[in-house]
C-alpha positions, 0 to 999 in steps of 0.5 A: 500500500502506498505511504499516502494511505493509512495502514490500520483502521485506527490510523484511517480514523485518525487521518479522517478526523484530522482532515475533517477537523481542519475543514470544520475549523474553516466552515464552522467559523464563517459568518453565515453570509460568507458561508451561504452566499459567497459563490464561485463562478459555477454557483457553489457556496461553502455550504454547497461544498459541504452538502457535496462532501456529505453525499460522497462520504455517505456513498462510502457507507452505502458501499461498505454496507452493501447498499447501492452507491447511487442511493448514497449519493442521492442520484439516479442510477443511470446518472451514476452508471454513466460514470460522469462525475461532473454530471453526478456532482451537478445532480447533487448540487441541484438537489441540495443547493437550497438546503439550510446550513443547519440541516447540511451541518447536522447531516455532516455529523450523522453521515460521518458517525455512520461511516466511522462505525461502518469502518470499525465494523468492516475491519482492516482486512475487509478494507483491503478487499476490492470494490467489487467485493462490496458491489459485485453487480456494479459495473465499471468501478473495479480497478483492483485497488483496496476499497480503503483507497475509495474511502480515503478518496471520499473522506480526507483527500476529498475534504482537503480538495474542497477545503482548498476550493472553499479557501479560494472562494473566500479569498476571491470574495475578500479581494472583491470586497476590498476593491 
């Protein structure tokens, strides 16, 4: 396994928690107007990024518990099976963009608790199994990598990616406000 990836469930949990805390430190301390109303050119606010992260993290819980991943993402099966991430993300965005912060933030905690419990229940040996072990009837996702790679990509790597975009979004809004 690459050194970029944890080597045990406790290490995985610690890495997820650290990067999640860094993300929450940013968004939980934002004034509502900056969190909800400052938008990038595609229309996404920091709140929208958080709703997006909820769905992708929830999809990992669904995958590991044998539920259809598209249901975890909250998108149509045909959208998911098209393997067009931009289309999936657009469907998630359109579905959640009008939600209030309290519901998005509350869901962020609930989804996270579900996934963390599922990771402990699944265990490290099973997290080394491939994607198709958990979703044998789902075409197209199998790369032969351990499913823990998918978990990492939909948690701590994903948090960092969106934290960076949220920081850019806010920095750009700050620059515009100071002109």
